[in-house]
Every structure is written in C-alpha cells, then in structure tokens.
MDTraj code that builds the backbone (N, CA, C; nanometers):
import mdtraj as md
import numpy as np

residues = "MET ALA VAL ARG GLU ARG ILE ASP GLU ALA ALA ARG ALA ALA GLY ARG SER ALA ASP ASP LEU THR LEU ILE ALA VAL THR LYS PHE HIS PRO ALA SER LEU LEU ARG GLU LEU ALA ALA LEU GLY LEU THR ASP VAL GLY GLU SER ARG HIS GLN GLU ALA ARG GLU LYS VAL ASP GLU LEU ALA ASP LEU ASP LEU THR TRP HIS PHE ILE GLY GLN LEU GLN SER LYS LYS ALA ARG GLN VAL ALA ALA TYR ALA SER VAL ILE HIS SER ILE ASP ARG ALA GLN LEU ALA ASP LEU VAL ALA THR SER GLU ARG VAL GLN ALA GLY ALA VAL ILE ASP CYS PHE VAL GLN VAL ASN LEU THR ASP ASP PRO ASP ARG GLY GLY VAL ALA PRO ALA ASP ALA GLU PRO LEU ALA ALA HIS ILE GLU GLY LEU PRO GLY LEU GLN LEU LEU GLY VAL MET ALA VAL ALA PRO ASN ASP GLY GLU PRO ARG ALA ALA PHE GLU ARG LEU ARG ARG VAL SER MET GLU VAL ARG GLN THR ALA PRO ARG ALA SER ALA ILE SER ALA GLY MET SER ASN ASP PHE ALA GLU ALA ILE ALA GLU GLY ALA THR HIS LEU ARG ILE GLY SER ALA ILE THR GLY ASN ARG PRO VAL ARG ARG".split()
xyz = np.array([
    [7.0490, 15.5606, 13.5148],
    [7.1194, 15.6668, 13.4009],
    [7.0055, 15.7680, 13.3849],
    [7.0480, 15.9096, 13.4214],
    [6.9521, 16.0145, 13.4048],
    [6.9037, 16.0252, 13.2588],
    [6.9736, 15.9877, 13.1652],
    [6.9288, 15.9997, 13.0245],
    [6.8129, 15.9018, 13.0012],
    [6.8244, 15.7778, 13.0546],
    [6.7173, 15.6843, 13.0543],
    [6.5892, 15.7458, 13.1128],
    [6.5986, 15.8026, 13.2271],
    [6.4788, 15.8585, 13.2816],
    [6.4252, 15.9730, 13.1920],
    [6.4992, 16.0478, 13.1379],
    [6.4427, 16.1574, 13.0523],
    [6.3714, 16.0993, 12.9203],
    [6.4336, 15.9890, 12.8812],
    [6.3802, 15.9315, 12.7623],
    [6.2403, 15.8724, 12.8070],
    [6.2329, 15.7995, 12.9122],
    [6.1067, 15.7446, 12.9671],
    [6.0061, 15.8546, 12.9637],
    [6.0424, 15.9619, 13.0278],
    [5.9481, 16.0714, 13.0361],
    [5.9037, 16.1324, 12.9151],
    [5.9841, 16.1407, 12.8221],
    [5.9476, 16.1843, 12.6793],
    [5.8669, 16.0917, 12.6077],
    [5.8838, 15.9723, 12.6315],
    [5.8087, 15.8576, 12.5774],
    [5.6598, 15.8672, 12.6293],
    [5.6543, 15.8600, 12.7707],
    [5.5253, 15.8761, 12.8176],
    [5.4429, 16.0006, 12.7720],
    [5.5144, 16.1089, 12.7618],
    [5.4569, 16.2225, 12.7122],
    [5.3899, 16.2128, 12.5707],
    [5.4666, 16.1341, 12.4949],
    [5.4249, 16.1034, 12.3493],
    [5.3171, 15.9948, 12.3439],
    [5.2923, 15.9322, 12.4447],
    [5.2036, 15.8096, 12.4477],
    [5.2661, 15.6952, 12.3885],
    [5.4003, 15.6893, 12.4110],
    [5.4864, 15.5828, 12.3538],
    [5.5557, 15.5052, 12.4739],
    [5.6048, 15.3854, 12.4270],
    [5.6797, 15.3027, 12.5253],
    [5.8347, 15.3362, 12.4941],
    [5.9093, 15.3516, 12.6118],
    [6.0590, 15.3591, 12.5871],
    [6.1354, 15.2308, 12.5377],
    [6.0661, 15.1153, 12.5582],
    [6.1144, 14.9904, 12.5074],
    [6.1167, 14.9901, 12.3538],
    [6.0428, 15.0823, 12.2843],
    [6.0481, 15.0795, 12.1472],
    [6.1622, 15.1626, 12.0850],
    [6.2404, 15.2254, 12.1763],
    [6.3361, 15.3163, 12.1309],
    [6.4829, 15.2530, 12.1510],
    [6.5708, 15.2712, 12.0610],
    [6.6993, 15.2457, 12.0612],
    [6.8030, 15.3573, 12.0945],
    [6.8663, 15.3347, 12.2208],
    [6.9474, 15.4552, 12.2559],
    [7.0993, 15.4256, 12.2089],
    [7.1476, 15.4982, 12.1296],
    [7.2816, 15.4908, 12.0786],
    [7.3817, 15.5967, 12.1328],
    [7.4752, 15.5447, 12.1988],
    [7.5761, 15.6385, 12.2623],
    [7.6773, 15.6701, 12.1622],
    [7.6763, 15.8097, 12.1433],
    [7.7666, 15.8728, 12.0462],
    [7.9108, 15.9003, 12.1283],
    [8.0159, 15.8375, 12.0916],
    [8.1445, 15.8430, 12.1656],
    [8.2565, 15.9062, 12.1032],
    [8.2377, 15.9896, 12.0069],
    [8.3342, 16.0531, 11.9238],
    [8.4283, 16.1216, 12.0128],
    [8.5618, 16.0909, 11.9919],
    [8.6884, 16.1427, 12.0665],
    [8.6921, 16.0701, 12.2134],
    [8.6055, 16.0036, 12.2457],
    [8.6130, 15.9466, 12.3789],
    [8.6908, 15.8151, 12.3771],
    [8.7662, 15.7697, 12.4810],
    [8.8378, 15.6593, 12.4655],
    [8.7553, 15.5185, 12.4862],
    [8.8131, 15.4124, 12.4264],
    [8.7486, 15.3000, 12.4334],
    [8.7167, 15.2493, 12.5746],
    [8.7815, 15.2941, 12.6681],
    [8.7693, 15.2574, 12.8171],
    [8.6264, 15.2978, 12.8592],
    [8.5827, 15.4254, 12.8059],
    [8.4442, 15.4734, 12.8474],
    [8.3395, 15.3759, 12.7856],
    [8.3678, 15.3216, 12.6595],
    [8.2682, 15.2252, 12.6027],
    [8.2604, 15.1047, 12.6853],
    [8.3616, 15.0630, 12.7475],
    [8.3712, 14.9545, 12.8348],
    [8.2727, 14.9707, 12.9613],
    [8.2724, 15.0950, 13.0190],
    [8.2066, 15.1380, 13.1359],
    [8.0548, 15.1380, 13.0948],
    [8.0226, 15.1963, 12.9747],
    [7.8869, 15.1982, 12.9216],
    [7.8271, 15.0637, 12.8976],
    [7.9129, 14.9759, 12.8444],
    [7.8618, 14.8302, 12.8150],
    [7.8339, 14.7671, 12.9492],
    [7.9164, 14.8039, 13.0568],
    [7.8816, 14.7333, 13.1812],
    [7.7632, 14.7843, 13.2363],
    [7.7070, 14.8952, 13.1913],
    [7.5826, 14.9429, 13.2338],
    [7.4647, 14.9043, 13.1429],
    [7.5029, 14.8245, 13.0469],
    [7.4100, 14.7714, 12.9561],
    [7.3794, 14.8512, 12.8305],
    [7.4565, 14.9610, 12.7985],
    [7.4451, 15.0214, 12.6905],
    [7.5333, 14.9851, 12.5760],
    [7.4807, 14.8970, 12.4839],
    [7.5729, 14.8384, 12.4005],
    [7.5670, 14.8756, 12.2408],
    [7.4813, 14.9766, 12.2129],
    [7.4769, 15.0280, 12.0825],
    [7.5592, 15.1603, 12.0905],
    [7.6517, 15.1576, 11.9983],
    [7.7612, 15.2759, 12.0014],
    [7.7490, 15.3320, 11.8586],
    [7.7684, 15.4664, 11.8632],
    [7.7650, 15.5374, 11.7508],
    [7.9013, 15.6202, 11.7237],
    [7.9506, 15.5963, 11.6025],
    [8.0910, 15.6603, 11.5617],
    [8.0637, 15.7270, 11.4243],
    [8.1418, 15.8480, 11.4170],
    [8.1267, 15.9239, 11.2809],
    [8.2656, 15.9443, 11.2227],
    [8.3693, 15.8865, 11.2730],
    [8.4878, 15.8967, 11.2155],
    [8.5477, 15.7564, 11.1875],
    [8.5721, 15.7211, 11.0621],
    [8.5990, 15.5784, 11.0404],
    [8.7298, 15.5286, 11.1080],
    [8.8460, 15.6072, 11.1138],
    [8.9718, 15.5606, 11.1565],
    [8.9429, 15.5377, 11.3217],
    [8.8779, 15.6424, 11.3869],
    [8.8496, 15.6229, 11.5207],
    [8.7702, 15.4993, 11.5438],
    [8.6583, 15.4794, 11.4688],
    [8.5843, 15.3585, 11.4933],
    [8.6499, 15.2435, 11.4683],
    [8.7319, 15.2255, 11.3686],
    [8.8151, 15.1073, 11.3414],
    [8.8998, 15.0559, 11.4721],
    [8.9621, 15.1666, 11.5245],
    [9.0532, 15.1349, 11.6267],
    [8.9690, 15.1010, 11.7544],
    [8.8626, 15.1428, 11.7731],
    [8.7799, 15.1089, 11.9021],
    [8.7340, 14.9682, 11.8641],
    [8.6831, 14.9337, 11.7529],
    [8.6244, 14.8063, 11.7108],
    [8.7280, 14.6982, 11.7420],
    [8.8478, 14.7268, 11.7046],
    [8.9593, 14.6116, 11.7330],
    [8.9923, 14.6170, 11.8741],
    [8.9913, 14.7236, 11.9510],
    [9.0183, 14.7239, 12.0888],
    [8.9169, 14.6702, 12.1743],
    [8.8074, 14.6605, 12.1265],
    [8.6801, 14.6078, 12.2091],
    [8.6184, 14.4860, 12.1519],
    [8.7083, 14.4169, 12.0701],
    [8.6397, 14.2994, 12.0084],
    [8.5893, 14.1997, 12.0935],
    [8.6330, 14.2011, 12.2188],
    [8.5787, 14.1029, 12.3265],
    [8.4321, 14.1254, 12.3620],
    [8.3847, 14.2435, 12.3306],
    [8.2529, 14.2935, 12.3837],
    [8.1522, 14.2783, 12.2841],
    [8.0245, 14.2498, 12.3070],
    [7.9260, 14.2292, 12.2139],
    [7.8597, 14.3673, 12.1985],
    [7.9105, 14.4398, 12.1042],
    [7.8582, 14.5877, 12.0790],
    [7.8051, 14.5795, 11.9333],
    [7.6975, 14.6673, 11.9244],
    [7.6397, 14.7063, 11.7974],
    [7.7020, 14.8286, 11.7475],
    [7.7689, 14.8371, 11.6524],
    [7.8324, 14.9593, 11.5903],
    [7.7502, 15.0240, 11.4832],
    [7.7166, 15.1494, 11.5204],
    [7.6394, 15.2387, 11.4183],
    [7.7344, 15.3289, 11.3608],
    [7.7435, 15.3480, 11.2319],
    [7.8207, 15.4488, 11.1701],
    [7.7189, 15.5652, 11.1480],
    [7.7482, 15.6848, 11.1987],
    [7.6405, 15.7958, 11.1990],
    [7.7005, 15.9064, 11.1184],
    [7.8298, 15.9139, 11.0908],
    [7.8813, 16.0291, 11.0220],
    [7.8631, 16.0377, 10.8701],
    [7.9063, 16.1441, 10.8175],
    [7.8853, 16.1464, 10.6545],
    [7.9988, 16.0520, 10.5961],
    [7.9336, 15.9671, 10.5113],
    [8.0160, 15.8659, 10.4496],
    [8.0758, 15.8876, 10.3289],
    [8.2112, 15.8792, 10.3231],
    [8.2686, 15.9109, 10.1941],
    [8.2800, 15.7717, 10.1098],
    [8.2792, 15.7960, 9.9755],
    [8.2732, 15.6770, 9.8897],
    [8.3971, 15.5844, 9.9134],
    [8.5125, 15.6535, 9.9302],
    [8.6358, 15.5843, 9.9471],
    [8.6387, 15.4936, 10.0806],
    [8.5511, 15.5313, 10.1657],
    [8.5529, 15.4548, 10.2925],
    [8.4358, 15.3774, 10.3103],
    [8.3528, 15.3654, 10.2189],
    [8.2183, 15.2973, 10.2225],
    [8.2657, 15.1478, 10.2550],
    [8.3308, 15.0908, 10.1757],
    [8.3488, 14.9381, 10.2016],
    [8.4286, 14.9076, 10.3282],
    [8.5124, 15.0015, 10.3674],
    [8.5784, 14.9854, 10.4907],
    [8.4894, 14.9976, 10.6027],
    [8.4072, 15.0907, 10.5991],
    [8.3037, 15.0997, 10.7258],
    [8.2170, 14.9773, 10.7160],
    [8.1797, 14.9357, 10.6065],
    [8.0912, 14.7995, 10.5963],
    [8.1658, 14.6810, 10.6629],
    [8.2894, 14.6958, 10.6826],
    [8.3707, 14.5820, 10.7477],
    [8.3342, 14.5623, 10.8838],
    [8.2670, 14.6628, 10.9496],
    [8.2465, 14.6429, 11.0981],
    [8.1107, 14.7035, 11.1441],
    [8.0494, 14.8015, 11.0579],
    [7.9268, 14.8611, 11.1099],
    [7.8214, 14.7617, 11.0936],
    [7.7400, 14.7534, 11.1850],
    [7.6136, 14.6698, 11.1728],
    [7.5016, 14.7551, 11.1099],
    [7.4975, 14.8841, 11.1492],
    [7.4127, 14.9771, 11.0958],
    [7.4712, 15.1048, 11.0409],
    [7.4506, 15.1461, 10.9302],
    [7.4812, 15.2684, 10.8625],
    [7.3817, 15.3681, 10.8448],
    [7.3889, 15.4796, 10.9103],
    [7.2709, 15.5804, 10.9160],
    [7.2878, 15.6846, 10.8130],
    [7.3957, 15.6925, 10.7269],
    [7.4116, 15.7948, 10.6386],
    [7.4335, 15.7722, 10.4902],
    [7.3337, 15.6727, 10.4396],
    [7.3346, 15.6471, 10.2986],
    [7.2437, 15.7663, 10.2292],
    [7.3221, 15.8429, 10.1471],
    [7.2519, 15.9568, 10.0910],
    [7.2697, 15.9609, 9.9345],
    [7.3144, 15.8455, 9.8811],
    [7.3346, 15.8408, 9.7301],
    [7.3248, 15.7021, 9.6940],
    [7.2890, 15.6635, 9.5779],
    [7.2989, 15.5353, 9.5221],
    [7.4381, 15.4668, 9.5172],
    [7.5295, 15.5512, 9.4934],
    [7.6605, 15.5015, 9.4761],
    [7.7067, 15.4392, 9.6121],
    [7.6786, 15.4966, 9.7301],
    [7.7177, 15.4541, 9.8477],
    [7.6565, 15.3191, 9.8783],
    [7.5294, 15.3125, 9.8436],
    [7.4542, 15.1855, 9.8899],
    [7.5157, 15.0743, 9.7824],
    [7.5566, 15.0984, 9.6791],
    [7.6069, 15.0012, 9.5906],
    [7.7513, 14.9578, 9.6422],
    [7.8314, 15.0476, 9.6901],
    [7.9615, 15.0084, 9.7542],
    [7.9446, 14.9347, 9.8630],
    [7.8512, 14.9580, 9.9488],
    [7.8385, 14.8863, 10.0755],
    [7.7918, 14.7405, 10.0348],
    [7.6866, 14.7212, 9.9371],
    [7.6448, 14.6046, 9.9022],
    [7.7390, 14.5180, 9.8176],
    [7.8544, 14.5834, 9.7808],
    [7.9439, 14.5006, 9.7186],
    [8.0886, 14.4794, 9.8028],
    [8.0682, 14.5299, 9.9298],
    [8.1817, 14.5152, 10.0192],
    [8.2032, 14.3701, 10.0465],
    [8.3259, 14.3337, 10.0947],
    [8.3671, 14.1973, 10.1096],
    [8.2756, 14.1354, 10.2110],
    [8.2470, 14.2070, 10.3312],
    [8.1603, 14.1474, 10.4368],
    [8.0152, 14.0996, 10.3754],
    [7.9595, 14.1903, 10.3141],
    [7.8271, 14.1652, 10.2517],
    [7.8390, 14.0501, 10.1548],
    [7.9402, 14.0532, 10.0782],
    [7.9457, 13.9494, 9.9756],
    [7.9740, 13.8111, 10.0391],
    [8.0225, 13.8201, 10.1708],
    [8.0422, 13.6872, 10.2515],
    [7.9086, 13.6392, 10.3191],
    [7.8021, 13.7163, 10.3067],
    [7.6633, 13.6822, 10.3465],
    [7.6206, 13.7598, 10.4756],
    [7.6920, 13.8751, 10.5117],
    [7.6478, 13.9564, 10.6069],
    [7.5416, 14.0489, 10.5751],
    [7.4428, 14.0834, 10.6611],
    [7.3448, 14.1902, 10.6105],
    [7.3612, 14.3092, 10.6981],
    [7.3702, 14.4267, 10.6394],
    [7.3910, 14.5426, 10.6947],
    [7.2565, 14.6261, 10.6976],
    [7.2128, 14.6809, 10.8261],
    [7.1095, 14.7673, 10.8151],
    [7.1324, 14.9034, 10.7865],
    [7.0525, 14.9866, 10.7245],
    [7.0781, 15.1172, 10.6851],
    [6.9794, 15.2120, 10.6953],
    [6.9973, 15.3407, 10.6889],
    [6.8988, 15.4523, 10.6836],
    [6.9401, 15.5340, 10.5685],
    [6.8345, 15.5877, 10.5074],
    [6.8563, 15.7023, 10.4147],
    [6.8470, 15.8226, 10.4827],
    [6.9634, 15.8958, 10.4733],
    [6.9899, 16.0282, 10.5450],
    [6.9239, 16.1318, 10.4597],
    [6.8428, 16.2222, 10.5198],
    [6.7592, 16.3301, 10.4635],
    [6.8074, 16.4486, 10.5138],
    [6.8496, 16.5528, 10.4124],
    [6.8917, 16.6795, 10.4514],
    [6.7643, 16.7678, 10.4739],
    [6.7484, 16.8281, 10.5931],
    [6.6491, 16.9052, 10.6215],
    [6.6771, 17.0614, 10.6118],
    [6.7873, 17.0898, 10.5533],
    [6.8268, 17.2247, 10.5485],
    [6.8278, 17.2735, 10.3946],
    [6.8664, 17.3938, 10.3830],
    [6.8658, 17.4464, 10.2386],
    [7.0100, 17.4448, 10.2027],
    [7.1006, 17.3866, 10.2850],
    [7.2465, 17.3875, 10.2433],
    [7.2804, 17.2514, 10.1651],
    [7.3064, 17.2578, 10.0370],
    [7.3409, 17.1373, 9.9680],
    [7.4580, 17.0519, 10.0137],
    [7.5593, 17.1389, 10.0841],
    [7.6824, 17.0735, 10.1283],
    [7.6614, 16.9933, 10.2526],
    [7.5392, 17.0031, 10.3162],
    [7.5033, 16.9137, 10.4190],
    [7.4794, 16.7743, 10.3730],
    [7.5248, 16.6613, 10.4628],
    [7.4870, 16.5409, 10.4210],
    [7.3385, 16.5150, 10.4066],
    [7.3063, 16.4215, 10.3280],
    [7.1773, 16.3837, 10.3072],
    [7.1000, 16.4152, 10.1800],
    [7.0092, 16.3354, 10.1366],
    [6.9292, 16.3754, 10.0021],
    [6.8219, 16.4764, 10.0394],
    [6.7825, 16.5468, 9.9383],
    [6.6586, 16.6148, 9.9475],
    [6.5405, 16.5389, 9.9891],
    [6.4401, 16.5741, 10.0649],
    [6.3267, 16.4995, 10.1090],
    [6.2640, 16.4352, 9.9760],
    [6.2539, 16.5106, 9.8707],
    [6.1789, 16.4540, 9.7589],
    [6.2551, 16.3329, 9.6865],
    [6.3860, 16.3281, 9.7272],
    [6.4635, 16.2121, 9.6684],
    [6.4783, 16.0974, 9.7597],
    [6.4304, 16.1079, 9.8830],
    [6.4474, 15.9927, 9.9830],
    [6.3654, 15.8687, 9.9196],
    [6.2484, 15.8888, 9.8635],
    [6.1788, 15.7696, 9.8250],
    [6.2460, 15.6969, 9.7049],
    [6.3022, 15.7597, 9.6004],
    [6.3687, 15.6839, 9.4993],
    [6.5054, 15.6264, 9.5514],
    [6.5783, 15.6790, 9.6455],
    [6.6917, 15.6180, 9.7006],
    [6.6444, 15.5033, 9.7782],
    [6.5269, 15.5021, 9.8520],
    [6.4972, 15.3965, 9.9323],
    [6.4507, 15.2691, 9.8417],
    [6.3981, 15.3096, 9.7214],
    [6.3578, 15.1890, 9.6143],
    [6.4991, 15.1368, 9.5637],
    [6.5880, 15.2096, 9.5420],
    [6.7166, 15.1526, 9.5089],
    [6.7813, 15.0613, 9.6045],
    [6.7758, 15.1004, 9.7298],
    [6.8382, 15.0157, 9.8415],
    [6.7567, 14.8853, 9.8478],
    [6.6257, 14.8996, 9.8489],
    [6.5364, 14.7923, 9.8447],
    [6.5805, 14.6723, 9.7447],
    [6.6351, 14.7170, 9.6356],
    [6.6705, 14.6241, 9.5268],
    [6.8210, 14.5575, 9.5448],
    [6.8830, 14.5966, 9.6507],
    [7.0283, 14.5455, 9.6742],
    [7.0221, 14.4390, 9.7692],
    [7.0830, 14.3289, 9.7370],
    [7.1043, 14.2180, 9.8341],
    [7.1996, 14.2523, 9.9363],
    [7.1855, 14.2126, 10.0617],
    [7.2838, 14.2315, 10.1673],
    [7.2516, 14.3604, 10.2370],
    [7.1553, 14.4515, 10.2026],
    [7.1228, 14.5697, 10.2625],
    [6.9818, 14.5616, 10.3063],
    [6.9612, 14.6016, 10.4413],
    [6.8160, 14.5944, 10.4926],
    [6.7931, 14.7437, 10.5260],
    [6.6813, 14.8078, 10.4544],
    [6.6573, 14.9477, 10.4822],
    [6.5602, 14.9536, 10.5981],
    [6.6182, 15.0307, 10.7129],
    [6.5392, 15.0397, 10.8263],
    [6.4558, 15.1601, 10.8271],
    [6.4917, 15.2680, 10.7690],
    [6.4020, 15.3832, 10.7554],
    [6.4853, 15.5079, 10.7230],
    [6.4494, 15.6284, 10.7710],
    [6.5225, 15.7532, 10.7347],
    [6.5881, 15.8072, 10.8620],
    [6.6911, 15.8971, 10.8445],
    [6.7729, 15.9616, 10.9501],
    [6.7877, 16.1070, 10.8992],
    [6.7983, 16.1960, 11.0036],
    [6.8274, 16.3316, 10.9814],
    [6.8752, 16.4011, 11.1084],
    [6.9552, 16.5091, 11.0853],
    [6.9828, 16.6032, 11.1967],
    [6.9076, 16.7205, 11.1859],
    [6.8456, 16.7700, 11.3039],
    [6.7665, 16.8882, 11.2817],
    [6.8622, 17.0106, 11.2568],
    [6.8104, 17.1121, 11.1714],
    [6.8960, 17.2301, 11.1455],
    [6.9266, 17.2980, 11.2685],
    [7.0273, 17.3860, 11.2616],
    [7.0783, 17.4476, 11.3719],
    [6.9885, 17.5722, 11.4051],
    [6.9106, 17.6146, 11.3067],
    [6.8094, 17.7253, 11.3438],
    [6.6739, 17.6682, 11.3285],
    [6.5737, 17.7375, 11.3815],
    [6.4451, 17.6834, 11.3745],
    [6.4048, 17.5858, 11.4874],
    [6.2760, 17.5434, 11.4919],
    [6.2275, 17.4601, 11.5900],
    [6.2598, 17.3105, 11.5591],
    [6.3231, 17.2321, 11.6361],
    [6.3680, 17.0984, 11.5983],
    [6.2363, 17.0114, 11.5776],
    [6.1209, 17.0332, 11.6546],
    [6.0118, 16.9579, 11.6361],
    [5.9556, 16.9678, 11.5065],
    [5.9485, 17.0981, 11.4366],
    [5.9101, 17.1169, 11.3086],
    [5.9926, 17.0429, 11.2081],
    [6.1127, 17.0330, 11.2403],
    [6.2062, 16.9571, 11.1424],
    [6.1771, 16.8012, 11.1578],
    [6.1593, 16.7596, 11.2776],
    [6.1329, 16.6131, 11.2881],
    [6.0027, 16.5839, 11.2320],
    [5.8930, 16.6820, 11.2516],
    [5.7704, 16.6598, 11.1823],
    [5.7771, 16.6418, 11.0267],
    [5.8675, 16.7158, 10.9781],
    [5.8995, 16.7044, 10.8294],
    [5.9678, 16.5749, 10.7919],
    [6.0400, 16.5275, 10.8868],
    [6.1164, 16.3908, 10.8638],
    [6.0016, 16.2809, 10.8815],
    [5.9201, 16.2921, 10.9656],
    [5.8156, 16.1867, 10.9782],
    [5.7307, 16.1882, 10.8546],
    [5.6933, 16.2954, 10.7836],
    [5.6348, 16.3034, 10.6461],
    [5.7089, 16.2062, 10.5482],
    [5.8439, 16.2466, 10.5485],
    [5.9264, 16.1769, 10.4418],
    [5.9240, 16.0304, 10.4754],
    [5.9351, 15.9998, 10.6105],
    [5.9241, 15.8480, 10.6464],
    [5.7964, 15.7893, 10.5954],
    [5.6965, 15.8550, 10.5946],
    [5.5505, 15.8083, 10.5487],
    [5.5736, 15.7855, 10.3915],
    [5.6402, 15.8628, 10.3252],
    [5.6554, 15.8640, 10.1824],
    [5.7362, 15.7336, 10.1532],
    [5.8514, 15.7249, 10.2261],
    [5.9345, 15.6160, 10.1933],
    [5.8692, 15.4710, 10.2240],
    [5.7759, 15.4657, 10.3224],
    [5.7163, 15.3505, 10.3482],
    [5.6099, 15.3177, 10.2351],
    [5.5816, 15.4083, 10.1564],
    [5.5025, 15.3609, 10.0314],
    [5.5713, 15.2636, 9.9424],
    [5.6986, 15.2684, 9.9474],
    [5.7776, 15.1892, 9.8579],
    [5.8383, 15.0810, 9.9479],
    [5.8680, 15.1058, 10.0736],
    [5.9298, 15.0119, 10.1622],
    [5.8557, 15.0004, 10.2767],
    [5.7483, 14.9262, 10.2896],
    [5.6752, 14.9305, 10.4130],
    [5.7298, 14.8944, 10.5423],
    [5.8228, 14.8090, 10.5311],
    [5.8995, 14.7656, 10.6581],
    [6.0063, 14.8693, 10.7125],
    [6.0259, 14.9743, 10.6332],
    [6.1347, 15.0747, 10.6617],
    [6.0594, 15.1799, 10.7481],
    [6.0254, 15.1452, 10.8692],
    [5.9431, 15.2363, 10.9538],
    [6.0094, 15.3033, 11.0624],
    [6.1353, 15.2809, 11.0685],
    [6.2383, 15.3359, 11.1783],
    [6.2759, 15.4891, 11.1377],
    [6.2908, 15.5590, 11.2296],
    [6.3329, 15.7092, 11.2211],
    [6.4534, 15.7200, 11.3238],
    [6.5734, 15.7607, 11.2603],
    [6.7047, 15.7799, 11.3308],
    [6.7024, 15.9455, 11.3474],
    [6.6711, 15.9836, 11.4694],
    [6.6738, 16.1272, 11.4937],
    [6.6685, 16.1598, 11.6441],
    [6.7195, 16.2856, 11.6766],
    [6.7270, 16.3172, 11.8170],
    [6.8620, 16.3029, 11.8710],
    [6.9221, 16.4176, 11.9192],
    [7.0518, 16.4160, 11.9940],
    [7.0314, 16.4737, 12.1413],
    [7.1407, 16.5043, 12.2005],
    [7.1353, 16.5417, 12.3515],
    [7.0388, 16.6566, 12.3741],
    [7.0184, 16.7552, 12.2861],
    [6.9415, 16.8637, 12.3055],
    [6.8094, 16.8684, 12.2510],
    [6.7696, 16.7564, 12.1670],
    [6.6343, 16.7678, 12.1052],
    [6.5765, 16.6199, 12.0993],
    [6.6319, 16.5259, 12.1854],
    [6.5789, 16.3981, 12.1708],
    [6.4216, 16.3955, 12.2033],
    [6.3642, 16.4753, 12.3038],
    [6.2281, 16.4713, 12.3419],
    [6.1445, 16.5155, 12.2279],
    [6.1840, 16.6088, 12.1492],
    [6.1121, 16.6540, 12.0281],
    [6.1031, 16.5539, 11.9315],
    [6.2152, 16.4706, 11.8992],
    [6.2283, 16.3582, 11.8176],
    [6.1430, 16.2498, 11.8619],
    [6.1359, 16.2058, 11.9770],
    [6.0546, 16.1167, 12.0246],
    [5.9042, 16.1454, 11.9985],
    [5.8607, 16.2618, 12.0175],
    [5.7182, 16.3207, 12.0005],
    [5.6876, 16.3020, 11.8582],
    [5.7879, 16.3022, 11.7588],
    [5.7530, 16.2900, 11.6259],
    [5.7935, 16.1388, 11.5646],
    [5.7978, 16.0398, 11.6516],
    [5.8129, 15.9203, 11.6170],
    [5.9528, 15.8532, 11.6044],
    [6.0625, 15.9160, 11.6496],
    [6.1896, 15.8677, 11.6288],
    [6.1967, 15.7385, 11.7037],
    [6.2665, 15.6416, 11.6437],
    [6.2904, 15.5072, 11.7042],
    [6.4316, 15.4840, 11.7672],
    [6.5412, 15.5607, 11.6983],
    [6.6780, 15.5576, 11.7103],
    [6.7224, 15.6879, 11.7603],
    [6.7730, 15.6922, 11.8883],
    [6.8232, 15.8271, 11.9378],
    [6.9784, 15.8244, 11.9395],
    [7.0494, 15.9232, 11.8796],
    [7.1872, 15.9378, 11.8917],
    [7.2354, 16.0390, 11.9773],
    [7.2838, 15.9969, 12.1038],
    [7.2894, 16.0796, 12.2032],
    [7.4348, 16.0834, 12.2543],
    [7.5067, 16.1889, 12.2498],
    [7.6487, 16.2006, 12.2883],
    [7.6810, 16.2586, 12.4288],
    [7.6748, 16.3863, 12.4409],
    [7.7182, 16.4588, 12.5570],
    [7.6254, 16.4268, 12.6714],
    [7.5078, 16.4177, 12.6473],
    [7.4149, 16.3841, 12.7703],
    [7.4482, 16.2556, 12.8529],
    [7.5199, 16.1698, 12.7706],
    [7.5628, 16.0552, 12.8353],
    [7.7171, 16.0482, 12.8672],
    [7.7870, 16.1061, 12.7844],
    [7.9346, 16.0870, 12.8036],
    [8.0073, 16.2209, 12.8616],
    [7.9288, 16.3293, 12.8633],
    [7.9782, 16.4596, 12.9161],
    [8.0451, 16.5150, 12.7901],
    [8.1173, 16.6279, 12.8149],
    [8.1778, 16.7042, 12.7119],
    [8.2909, 16.6228, 12.6439],
    [8.3059, 16.6430, 12.5063],
    [8.4023, 16.5637, 12.4313],
    [8.5501, 16.6099, 12.4900],
    [8.6418, 16.5112, 12.4817],
    [8.7793, 16.5476, 12.5186],
    [8.8322, 16.6297, 12.3971],
    [8.9355, 16.7000, 12.4167],
    [9.0153, 16.7690, 12.3086],
    [9.0378, 16.6738, 12.1954],
    [9.0195, 16.7251, 12.0752],
    [9.0364, 16.6418, 11.9527],
    [9.1843, 16.6054, 11.9560],
    [9.2121, 16.4709, 11.9312],
    [9.3452, 16.4286, 11.9134],
    [9.4073, 16.4703, 11.7900],
])
top = md.Topology()
chain = top.add_chain()
for i, resn in enumerate(residues, 1):
    res = top.add_residue(resn, chain, resSeq=i)
    for name in ("N", "CA", "C"):
        top.add_atom(name, md.element.get_by_symbol(name[0]), res)
traj = md.Trajectory(xyz[None], top)
C-alpha cells in the first residue's frame, strides 16, 4: 500500500518507527464492501464521522474484527449511541460528553472506551474542540470517570497556515495534558494531505481518508 510506504518514509525522517503509529482508514460515504477489502489487506482500524452511517456499517460488518474509531463532532444526543459500538472516540470536547459516554449502557456493562480530548486550533469557536488552555481541565475530568481511558489529544489542522506549526502547538498541549494524565501520551493528528507533518510532531494516530480510499462517492 503506497500510503504505508509514505508513512514509513515520514517516520524515518522524524527518527521514529512506523510500528508506533496507528493508521485509521476514514471511510465516510464509502460502502461497507470497501472496508472488507481493506480488512483483507490488514487495515482494521476504521474511522467514521457520521453516527447513522457508522451504525449501519458496524451491523453489516459484524463478522469482521474491526476497531471502530468515531472521529466526527459528537452531539450530546448521540453520545450514548456512539458509545454502543465505538472502541475509540476522538472528539470529546466537553465534560458533558464524557459523562454521557461514561453512563452509556455499554460502559455500565463493563466496557472501557478509549478517548481523546479534541482541541480547537483555530480562532473559530464553532469548530469542534476545546480551547488549548481548557484541554488539561477536561483531561482531569475524564481521568476521574470509570469506564473511560484517556489516550491523549486530537486536532485537525486549520485550513490556513502551516500544518506543522499547528501540530507543534498540539504537541505542546499534549505535554500539558500529561502533567495531569501521564499515560495520555497519544496524539491523534494528520490526514491525507498533512500526515507527514503530524508524524514529525509526534502524532501516533493518523486519520487518513482519500489517500487510501480515493475520492469520496457522491453523498447519499
């Protein structure tokens, strides 16, 4: 897979091992049949950003051993529903969401859900994520909730500016969060056009769509 080769190259350039990176295939709008093809190639971490679409794919692919990552902006009314199938939620950006996931039926039954604090690296308050200064208090809140395991921080690079500068800022936020949650060292960052820059700044989870799947189909 060409993407694997590019990841290996970026990791070597950063003095890192590609074995330490988790490649998440983002398959928004793509059919479940494509996920089967990817799974046959060994790519079993799947990222979805729309609850209804994710739920349908989870049901259709129940025979496969896939790890489902919810990467989209999470609505309060959908939090418990997403917690029913997602192993990893990348978009916790307020305490209320964390509380809803922690009190979901699946967690109450004993499941542990991994999660990231989503950080907003823009000046637009309507974008998902907490302000960088608020990431550490939210991390502390999540650390106190049973059934949630905080992995680290997540962000999307702004549309303008240099992505590496944004990811360097995220790395600093990660260091602040680790003052409260030392084990939360993971960084979810990097997409098809900027994953090399993310790797250079310590990303551990790469959310890559079109570079793997090709262009998205027309929205249903």
